[in-house]
C-alpha positions as CSV (number, residue, x, y, z in Angstrom):
1,X,82.3,112.1,111.3
2,X,85.9,111.3,112.3
3,X,86.4,109.6,115.6
4,X,89.6,107.6,115.5
5,X,92.2,108.9,113.0
6,X,95.4,107.3,112.0
7,X,97.9,109.9,110.9
8,X,101.0,108.6,109.2
9,X,104.2,110.7,109.3
10,X,102.6,112.6,112.2
11,X,105.9,113.5,113.8
12,X,107.1,115.3,110.7
13,X,106.6,118.9,109.7
14,X,103.2,118.9,108.0
15,X,102.0,115.9,109.9
16,X,102.7,117.2,113.3
17,X,101.1,120.6,112.5
18,X,98.0,118.7,111.2
19,X,97.8,116.6,114.4
20,X,97.8,119.8,116.4
21,X,95.2,121.4,114.1
22,X,92.9,118.4,114.2
23,X,93.0,118.0,118.0
24,X,92.2,121.7,118.4
25,X,89.4,121.7,115.7
26,X,87.5,118.6,117.0
27,X,87.3,117.8,120.7
28,X,85.9,114.3,119.9
29,X,88.8,113.1,117.8
30,X,91.4,110.6,118.9
31,X,94.6,110.5,116.9
32,X,96.9,107.5,116.5
33,X,100.2,108.8,115.2
34,X,102.5,106.4,113.2
35,X,105.9,107.7,112.4
36,X,109.3,105.9,111.8
37,X,111.2,108.9,113.3
38,X,113.7,109.1,110.4
39,X,115.8,112.3,110.2
40,X,112.9,114.6,109.4
41,X,110.6,113.4,112.2
42,X,111.0,114.3,115.8
43,X,109.2,113.7,119.1
44,X,110.0,117.4,119.8
45,X,107.3,118.2,117.3
46,X,104.7,116.4,119.5
47,X,105.5,118.0,122.8
48,X,102.6,118.8,125.1
49,X,99.9,117.0,123.1
50,X,97.0,115.6,125.2
51,X,97.9,112.0,126.2
52,X,94.2,111.0,126.4
53,X,93.6,111.8,122.8
54,X,96.9,111.3,121.1
55,X,98.9,108.0,120.9
56,X,102.3,107.9,119.3
57,X,103.6,104.6,117.7
58,X,107.1,104.4,116.3
59,X,106.9,102.2,113.2
60,X,107.2,101.8,109.5
61,X,104.2,102.2,107.1
62,X,105.6,99.3,105.1
63,X,105.1,96.9,108.1
64,X,101.8,95.3,107.2
65,X,101.4,93.5,110.5
66,X,101.8,96.7,112.4
67,X,99.4,98.6,110.3
68,X,96.8,95.8,110.5
69,X,97.1,95.8,114.3
70,X,96.7,99.5,114.6
71,X,93.6,99.6,112.4
72,X,91.9,96.8,114.4
73,X,93.1,97.7,117.9
74,X,92.1,101.3,117.6
75,X,89.1,100.8,115.3
76,X,90.5,103.4,112.9
77,X,87.8,105.1,110.7
78,X,90.0,107.7,109.0
79,X,93.5,107.5,107.6
80,X,95.4,110.7,106.7
81,X,98.6,109.7,104.9
82,X,101.4,112.2,105.2
83,X,104.4,109.8,105.6
84,X,106.8,110.2,102.7
85,X,110.3,110.8,101.7
86,X,110.0,114.3,100.3
87,X,113.3,116.1,99.6
88,X,114.1,116.3,95.9
89,X,117.9,116.5,96.4
90,X,117.9,113.3,98.5
91,X,115.8,111.5,95.8
92,X,118.5,112.5,93.2
93,X,121.3,111.1,95.3
94,X,119.5,108.0,96.5
95,X,116.1,107.1,94.9
96,X,115.5,103.7,96.5
97,X,114.1,105.0,99.9
98,X,111.6,107.1,98.0
99,X,110.3,104.1,96.1
100,X,110.0,102.0,99.2
101,X,108.3,104.6,101.4
102,X,106.2,106.5,98.9
103,X,105.1,103.6,96.7
104,X,105.3,100.4,98.8
105,X,104.3,102.2,101.9
106,X,101.2,103.7,100.3
107,X,100.3,100.3,98.8
108,X,100.6,98.7,102.3
109,X,98.3,101.2,103.8
110,X,95.7,100.9,101.0
111,X,95.7,97.1,101.2
112,X,95.4,97.1,105.0
113,X,92.5,99.6,104.8
114,X,90.8,97.6,102.1
115,X,91.0,94.4,104.0
116,X,89.8,95.9,107.3
117,X,87.1,98.3,106.0
118,X,85.8,96.5,102.9
119,X,86.6,92.8,103.1
120,X,85.9,92.4,106.8
121,X,83.3,95.2,106.8
122,X,84.5,96.3,110.2
123,X,82.9,99.8,109.9
124,X,80.0,101.3,107.9
125,X,81.3,102.5,104.5
126,X,79.8,106.0,105.2
127,X,82.1,106.4,108.3
128,X,85.5,105.7,106.6
129,X,87.9,107.8,104.6
130,X,91.5,107.4,103.3
131,X,93.1,110.7,102.5
132,X,96.3,110.7,100.6
133,X,98.5,113.8,100.7
134,X,100.6,114.5,97.6
135,X,102.5,117.3,95.9
136,X,102.3,119.7,92.9
137,X,105.6,118.2,91.6
138,X,103.7,115.3,90.0
139,X,102.6,117.8,87.3
140,X,106.1,118.6,86.2
141,X,107.2,122.2,85.4
142,X,105.4,125.2,83.9
143,X,106.7,127.7,81.4
144,X,106.2,131.4,82.3
145,X,103.1,131.8,80.0
146,X,101.4,128.5,80.9
147,X,98.3,128.3,83.1
148,X,98.5,127.0,86.6
149,X,98.2,123.3,87.4
150,X,94.6,122.1,87.8
151,X,93.3,118.7,88.9
152,X,93.1,117.6,85.3
153,X,96.7,118.6,84.4
154,X,98.5,115.5,83.0
155,X,101.2,114.0,85.2
156,X,104.8,114.7,84.1
157,X,107.1,114.1,87.1
158,X,110.7,115.2,86.6
159,X,112.5,113.8,89.7
160,X,112.6,110.4,91.4
161,X,110.7,112.1,94.3
162,X,108.0,113.4,92.0
163,X,107.7,110.1,90.2
164,X,107.3,108.2,93.5
165,X,104.5,110.5,94.6
166,X,102.8,110.2,91.2
167,X,102.9,106.5,91.6
168,X,101.3,106.6,95.0
169,X,98.6,109.0,93.7
170,X,97.8,106.5,90.9
171,X,97.6,103.7,93.5
172,X,95.2,105.7,95.7
173,X,93.0,106.6,92.8
174,X,92.9,103.0,91.5
175,X,91.7,101.7,94.9
176,X,88.8,104.1,94.8
177,X,87.8,103.1,91.2
178,X,88.6,99.4,91.5
179,X,87.5,98.6,95.1
180,X,85.3,101.6,95.9
181,X,87.5,102.5,98.8
182,X,86.5,106.0,100.0
183,X,89.7,107.9,98.9
184,X,90.4,111.6,98.5
185,X,93.7,113.0,97.3
186,X,95.2,116.5,97.7
187,X,98.1,117.9,95.8
188,X,99.7,120.8,97.6
189,X,102.3,123.4,96.7
190,X,105.5,124.2,98.8
191,X,104.7,124.3,102.5
192,X,106.5,126.4,105.0
193,X,106.0,127.3,108.7
194,X,106.9,126.1,112.2
195,X,108.6,122.7,112.8
196,X,110.0,122.3,109.2
197,X,113.2,120.3,109.1
198,X,116.0,122.6,107.9
199,X,116.8,120.9,104.6
200,X,114.0,122.9,102.9
201,X,114.6,126.4,101.6
202,X,112.9,128.7,104.2
203,X,114.1,127.1,107.5
204,X,117.6,126.5,105.9
205,X,117.9,130.2,105.0
206,X,116.7,131.3,108.5
207,X,119.0,129.1,110.4
208,X,122.0,129.7,108.2
209,X,121.5,133.4,108.4
210,X,121.3,133.3,112.2
211,X,124.6,131.4,112.3
212,X,126.3,133.6,109.7
213,X,126.5,130.8,107.2
214,X,126.2,131.3,103.4
215,X,122.7,131.3,102.0
216,X,122.8,128.9,99.0
217,X,120.5,129.9,96.1
218,X,120.3,127.4,93.2
219,X,121.2,128.8,89.7
220,X,119.9,132.3,89.1
221,X,117.3,132.0,91.9
222,X,114.4,132.7,89.5
223,X,112.6,129.4,90.1
224,X,108.9,130.1,90.8
225,X,107.1,128.2,93.6
226,X,103.6,128.6,95.1
227,X,104.2,129.0,98.8
228,X,101.6,127.6,101.2
229,X,101.6,128.3,105.0
230,X,101.3,125.0,106.8
231,X,98.3,126.1,108.9
232,X,96.4,126.9,105.7
233,X,97.3,123.4,104.4
234,X,96.0,121.8,107.6
235,X,92.7,123.7,107.3
236,X,92.3,122.6,103.7
237,X,92.8,118.9,104.5
238,X,90.3,119.2,107.3
239,X,87.8,120.6,104.9
240,X,88.4,117.8,102.5
241,X,87.9,115.2,105.2
242,X,84.6,116.9,106.4
243,X,83.1,118.0,103.1
244,X,85.2,116.5,100.3
245,X,83.7,114.0,97.8
246,X,85.2,110.4,97.7
247,X,87.1,109.8,94.6
248,X,88.0,113.5,94.1
249,X,91.4,115.2,93.9
250,X,91.8,118.8,95.3
251,X,94.7,121.1,94.6
252,X,95.9,123.2,97.5
253,X,98.0,126.3,97.0
254,X,98.9,129.5,98.8
255,X,98.4,132.0,95.9
256,X,101.9,133.2,96.5
257,X,104.3,132.8,93.6
258,X,107.6,134.8,94.0
259,X,111.0,133.7,92.8
260,X,113.1,131.8,95.2
261,X,115.6,134.6,95.3
262,X,112.8,137.0,96.4
263,X,111.9,134.5,99.3
264,X,115.6,134.5,100.4
265,X,115.8,138.3,100.2
266,X,112.6,138.8,102.2
267,X,113.8,136.5,105.0
268,X,117.1,138.5,105.1
269,X,115.1,141.7,105.4
270,X,113.0,140.3,108.2
271,X,116.1,139.1,110.1
272,X,117.6,142.6,109.6
273,X,114.6,143.9,111.4
274,X,114.3,141.2,114.1
275,X,118.0,140.3,114.6
276,X,120.1,143.2,113.3
277,X,123.8,142.7,113.0
278,X,126.9,144.5,111.8
279,X,126.0,143.8,108.2
280,X,122.9,143.0,106.2
281,X,121.9,139.3,105.9
282,X,121.6,139.7,102.1
283,X,125.4,139.8,102.1
284,X,125.3,136.1,102.9
285,X,123.5,135.1,99.7
286,X,125.6,132.7,97.6
287,X,124.6,131.4,94.2
288,X,125.4,127.7,93.7
289,X,125.2,125.3,90.8
290,X,121.6,124.4,89.9
291,X,120.5,120.9,90.8
292,X,119.8,118.4,88.0
293,X,116.3,118.5,86.4
294,X,115.3,121.5,88.5
295,X,111.7,122.5,87.6
296,X,111.4,126.1,86.7
297,X,107.9,127.0,87.8
298,X,105.0,125.6,89.8
299,X,101.6,127.3,90.2
300,X,98.4,125.9,91.6
301,X,94.8,126.6,90.4
302,X,92.7,126.3,93.6
303,X,89.4,127.2,92.1
304,X,87.9,123.7,92.7
305,X,88.6,123.6,96.5
306,X,87.5,127.2,96.8
307,X,84.3,126.8,94.9
308,X,83.3,123.4,96.1
309,X,84.5,123.4,99.7
310,X,84.8,127.1,100.5
311,X,88.5,127.0,101.4
312,X,91.1,129.6,100.5
313,X,94.4,130.5,102.1
314,X,94.3,133.0,105.0
315,X,98.0,133.9,105.2
316,X,99.8,136.2,102.8
317,X,103.4,135.4,102.1
318,X,104.6,138.3,104.1
319,X,102.5,137.3,107.2
320,X,103.4,133.6,106.9
321,X,107.2,134.3,106.6
322,X,107.0,136.7,109.6
323,X,105.2,134.1,111.6
324,X,107.7,131.4,110.6
325,X,110.8,133.5,111.5
326,X,109.2,134.6,114.8
327,X,108.4,131.0,115.7
328,X,112.0,129.8,115.0
329,X,113.4,132.7,117.0
330,X,111.0,132.0,119.9
331,X,111.7,128.3,120.0
332,X,115.5,127.7,120.4
333,X,114.7,124.4,122.3
334,X,113.1,123.0,119.2
335,X,116.2,123.6,117.1
336,X,118.5,122.3,119.9
337,X,116.5,119.1,120.0
338,X,116.6,118.7,116.2
339,X,120.3,119.2,116.2
340,X,120.8,116.6,119.0
341,X,118.5,114.0,117.6
342,X,119.4,114.2,114.0
343,X,123.0,115.4,114.1
344,X,122.1,118.4,112.1
345,X,125.5,119.9,111.8
346,X,126.9,116.7,110.2
347,X,123.9,116.5,107.9
348,X,124.3,120.1,106.9
349,X,128.0,119.6,106.1
350,X,127.3,116.4,104.1
351,X,124.4,117.7,102.1
352,X,125.2,121.3,101.4
353,X,128.7,122.5,102.2
354,X,130.6,119.7,100.4
355,X,128.3,119.9,97.3
356,X,128.2,123.7,96.8
357,X,130.0,125.1,93.9
358,X,130.1,128.9,93.8
359,X,129.3,130.4,90.4
């Protein structure tokens, strides 16, 4: 049973949603939340959490002394490792931070856990778990007629981001097989939902549309992704922590695989319903030059986690998108805080407007 959980990257999108999910799901859990508060992490994501069961520490997962201190001071029995650089475009422009955070950071956590849990034997081995959160992008790209990614699909990462996550997966797996560290790994598909930083497709489209900005769509917009609502992802990770087998990998997907253009059009239609204007939001769609090495299709086979742990997604894409758009519309203070803390408008101009090339 989990008692004292270290969540890395817990002020980011998926991490903060998981912290909330875990605190609600288990009244006996205490969470230590370690986050560097880079551009995609925000204390606004942690508003109103119970102070008696949640402690936030600003820090770097590459800081071995800090990680060592947290494990010992809080007698951590479970690590859930979300912290990562995760945006493909940024990895293409500047790969180095991805190597540092995703590879060196994961190594630092694994080594600290091995020393505290196994070498020092601080806790019974039956009471500890290191869960590493990864991505479907480590598997590469699928052709239209190829079967979905399974846990035995060979790795074939196509971007610096995907390569850095593949490296961290291999490290985590090796610590289980070499040192018998109780490790589980999950590879998830594209997440969406509340509190997602607006560099990713769905929140970017919503916020641009609300501001009357162009809605950039890469290439022909026919890239296929498997979309996973963040609450479903949190539930899956919880199931892995409670029932998953050490040394195993579990694929997590949403069973939703529309083209990116369909996602954008669906959001436009939802906003036409919820925030109608003088013209339709679809008129804002703008096709832009495709990014280098853009994978064409991802799809996840979730038979293993469904059959072994009894998990399957609860949200349809329509319901998840509706919930996401509604949350953004109902929480303007969240967006204002993100804009203030991270200088969102400057980021938007630098990372999209100046690099768009209309087709």
